[in-house]
N, C-alpha and C positions, 0 to 999 in steps of 0.2 A: 710279464706278457712280453713276447718278443716283438721288437720293433719293425714295421714295415717302411723302409725308406726306399724312395724312387729318386735317381738322378736322370733329368730330362737333358738332352742336347740338342738344341738346332743343328741338322747335318749343312755343312759348309753354308753357315748363316748368311754372310754379307753377300756371297755369291748366288744364293740361293734368291734371297730377298731381290737381287737385281734380276735376275732371269724372270721373277715374277712378274717384274713391273715392265720389264722390256720383251715382249712376246717372240721378238725376232731373234732374241740371244739364245733361246731353248735349243737343244739339240747341238749346242756349239760348245768347244771348250771356252770358259770364261775365267777370268780372273779379275778380282778387285785390286787395282793396283795405286801406288802413291804417285805424287806428281813429280816427275822425271825431272821438268824443269827446275823445280826446287831441289834436286838431289835427294827425292825420297822414293825414287823407284824400284820399289819391291814389291812382292805378292803379300797382299794382306789376306786374300782368300783364294778359294780356286773352287770350281764344281768338280764333280765326281768324272766328266769326261777330261777336264784338265790335268786332275790327278792321275789319271790313268794313261797320260802322257808324261809323265816323270815331274809335272809341275810341283812345286813344294812351296809351302808358305815360308815366307822370310827369305826366298831367294830373289835375286834381282831380276827386273822384268825381262833385261836381254837376254839372260840365260835361260829364263822360261822359254821366251820367244825362238830361242834355237832350238830348245827340247819340242816346240809346239808352234810352228810357223803360221798355224790358223788360229792361234789363241787371240780371243776377244778381251781386250784390258777397258775396265769402265773404274771412272774416280767414284772415291768412297763417299756415301753420303750418311755420315753417321747419325744425324740427326733422324732418319729415316729408320735407320736400325734401332735405335733407341724406341721409336713410336711401335715399330712391329714388335720388337722382342717385350714390351710391356701390354701388348694386346694380346700375346701368347701367355703371359703370365696371368693375365685375368681370365683365361681358359682354366689354367690351373687351378685360380682359385675357386672354380667350382666344387673342386673334388677336396681341398684340405685350404686352410687359411695360415698352415705352417709350411711356406714356401721361402726359402731361402738363395737368393742368386750367387751363383758362382761366376764371377764376369757377366757379360751382357748377354749371352746366347744359352747359358747353363743354370739349371735351378736344381735343388734337393726339395723333395716333398715328404712329409711325414703324413702316411697316411693309415698310420695305425688305427686311428677312431673314424676312419673312412669307410671300412671293410663290411660293415653291416649295412651300409646305404649301397655300394657300390662293386661290392664282391672282394675276391683275392686281391692280392698286390699285383700279381700278373695280369688279371683280368683288367684293375684301375690302369695298370701302364698300357694295354692293349687299346682301351678306350680312348686314352689321351693320344696314344700313336695316330690312330684312327682319325679322331676329331682335328688334330691338327694338320694333318693331309688335307683333309674333306674341306675345312672350314678357313682354315689360313694358307693353303696352298704350297706349303713345305713338307719336308719330313725331320722327324725327330729318331733319336735312338734313345732307348729310357733302360736305365739298371735299376733291378728290384734287389734290395739285400736287407739284411739286418742291422746294417749301419751307413753311414755316409762315405766310408772310405771304398767299399765294395760295392756300393751302388753306381758310385763314379767310376770303378773299375770296369763295371758291367755294360754301363753305356757306351764304353770306348772300345769291347769286345765286338760288336756287331754294327757296322754301318754301312748303309745307309738303312733307315726305314726299318728298325728292329727292336726286339724287346728282350733283354738276359736277366735271368733268374739266378742270383748267386745265393744260396741258403747254408745256415750254419751247419747242414751235414755234408755238404758236399763243397765248401771253399776251398780245402785242400787238394781236390781232383782238378778244380776248375782255375784256381788262382795260383797256388804255389809253382806250377811248371811254367809260368810265365817270367820274363824278363824283369827284373829286379826296377828298372827306371821305368815300368808300366804303374809303379804303385806311384799314388797320390803324394806330391810334393818332392819326389825323387826325379830331378831333371837329368840332363845330359852330363852335367860336371858329378854330381851325385852319384849317379851311375857308374861312371868311371873310378870315381873312390871307392865305390864297394866292391868292385870287381877286381881292384888291385889287392882287396884282401881276401879275395875266393869267393865273393858272394855275388852270383851271377843271377840267381833266380830269386824270386820273392820267398819262396819255400826254403832257400837257403838262408836267407835273412832271418824267417820265422824260426829255424832251428838254430841260429848263432847263440852264442853267451851273450847273455844281457851285460854282465860286468865287461865284457870285452868290448861290445859294441860302444859301451859308454864311455872306457877308455880312449877309444878310435875318433868318436864323433860327439862325445859329450851328450846333450839332452837330447841331440836329434836322433843319436843312436837307440836311445829308449822310445823315442817316440814312433820311429820307423818300425822298431822289433813290435811294438803293441799292435801296428796298424797291419802287419804282415800275418798277425796272430788272430785278426778280427776282434781285437779290443780296442773299439771306438765307440766311446757313448758319449761323445758330443752330439749336442741337439739340434734339431735343425730350427731356426730361428723364424718367427710368425712375420707374416707379410708385414712391411713398414716397420720391423724392428731393424737395428742397423749393429755391426761389431763397433766396437770403440776406434776410433780414428787413430792409427800408428804413427802415420807418417803422411806428408804432403809432398809432392814431387813435379817437376815437370823436364823434359828434355826434347832435345830437337836436333836434327840434321843441319847443319849450317849452309847458307845458300851458296857458300863456295868455301873452299879450305882456309882456314885460319893460319895465318903464317908468324903471326907477333902478339904480344900481351895485349894489345890494346883491341884487336879485334875480339880475341879471348873476352877482354873484359866487357865489351859491348854486347856480346852473346851472354855471358853469364847476367848482365842487367837485365836483358831482355825475358831471362828465367826467372831472375828474383822477383822483377816485377809480378808475374804471374803468380809464383809460390807466396808473395807476400799477401797479395790480396786475398789469394784463398785461405791463409792462415786467419786473416782479419775475419773474413765471411764466416769461419768456423768457431771464432771465437778462441784462437789459439795465438802460443807463443812456442816459438822452435826452440827446444835445447840442446840440437846437435844439427850438423849441417854434412851431408856427404856429396861428394861429387862423383860424376863418372866421365872421362874423356877418353873418346875414341880416335884413334889416329887415321891416316888415309889409307893404311893397310888394313882397317877395321881390328887392331887390335885395341882392348882396354884397360884401361888402370881405374881403381875405385880409392879413395880417400875420405876420411871422416874424421871430425873432430868435436869434442863436446864443448858445449859454449857455457861461459861463468854467467853472462847476463842473456836470458833469453831474449830473444826478439821476434818480430813482424815485421820489420823495417827491411827496404828493397836495397837500399845502399849498404847497410850493416851485413846483409846474407851477400851481397855480391863481394863486400872487402873479404869476408871469410873465404868464400870461393875462390877468389883469386891469391890468398896467403896459401891455401892447399894445393890449388895450381902450380905457381912458381916455385913452390917447394920441391914439387914433384914431376915435374914435365919440362924437358929441355930442347923443346922444337927439332929433334932429330928425324921427326915426320910432322907435316902438317897436321892440324886438328881438322878433323871431319865432323864431329858430333859432340855435345855435351848433354849434361844434365845434370841437375841441381836437386837435392831431397832434403828435406828436412825432417827430424826423427826428435825423441823424446818429448813430445809437445806437451806443453803445459797450458791448462786452461787461464784465460784471461782474469785476473781480479784474484787468483791464487798468490799467496804472499812468496814472493820472489826477492833473493837477495841481490843486492845491486853491487856492481864492481867499482872499485876505487878508481879505476883508470877512464870510467866512462862519464860522459857528461849527459846526467841523465834528465836534466831539464831540456836540452837540446834535443835528446832522444824523445822526448814526450811530444815537443813541438811537432818534431819530422812525423811522427806517428798521426797526430792531428792533420797534418798537411796531406798525408797519403790517404788518409779517410776521406778526405774533402775531394780528392782525387777520385777515390772509388766511387762515391755518389754522384760526379760529374759524369763519370764514364758509363755509370748504370743509365743514367737518364740520356745521354746523348751520343751515347758510342765511343768506343775506344778511341777514336783517332781525335776525339776532340780536345784533348790535353795530351802532349806527348814531350818527351824530355828533349832539351834542344842537342843533346849530344846523339841523338839518332837520325838527325838531319845531315850529321857529318857520314853517316853510313846508311844510306836509304835501304838496302838489301835487309840488314839485321833487324832496321828500325821498323820493316815492314811485317815482320814476324809476329804472330799472335799466339804464343802456346798456352795461352789459357782456354782461346776457342777451339784448340786444336786436343785439349786434355781429353783422353779416353779412359774410362775405367776397365782395368784387367784385372784377371785374377792375382790371386797372391804368388810370391816368386817360390821357386823350388829349391829343394836342398842340393 
């Protein structure tokens, strides 16, 4: 029996929620933007009116205002967005318990077993679309297909407030003419790579030789070839199930351009405290560390290393991040933003080989200390215990990367 998969995407989620709770914004161009005083002044989301003026997600607020002088900019309220999206998923739950979130405002639904109760996949999608609009006050676009990849593609094809059906009989006519970077997990960089090899559309990718794609792109080439040909058998997770955690990371724009290693270390220390605490909360040790450095011209470099001794201690993560930074960055330009990512996660209690150069007793003592600090902060707030080093740099010390942590979809090829 062929599956029926929906992908529901809340249209302009953050901006739509803000317009819903602030009636005075309706009918005006609206953008949800970061804090310009903290140098995070970019467009996080925009409504359809702002979009029609050329405003784009990710651009700076000053360029957005140049395009749209009447633009109304409001600060983000992520706790509200999380609560709202949770309420929308509760509505989905009335149709199926197989609901898999994809980021905050998108989700797949497997309604294969729901058709006897609620009708065809298209009828279920239309019912969801109408109910979200009437009961929640926002609109969704819903894709209906026989797999997750094409359902996601369908929800992107018509916006806002629309349903698009892609079947196993017509996907070649509907999907193959589309640009290749419309396919799930093909981003801007991946699209450029494919076009350099003459692959411009999803159809070009589907008709390409599999072995050649594997030679050019490794396992990603084979995966995308299957996606383009509708060969996605991945299941929709049930409500409450989660994918295994593969990495834990935090990044932030610095409150000012960083011009020396001392300032960079303070920034990495703030990020490492957040990442280490989240590792301990999840019961993980990091087996690898990756850093990303963005300079004042917005150019980025990434470097990573595998750890001999997995760790969840902030000081050790900071030292590793600084080793990578010092070996690869010469301050030709000041540093604007940093991120710290841990991967190859190991579960606590798993047998782990210790390194000869590591003082294991001291490391265990430091981990106990950091867990004690975790407990105090959870009870009395994050400011109840602070590193003395942050008192020497109050701007960086005031950062709270853990509180700013937002879950986004997986990266793209």
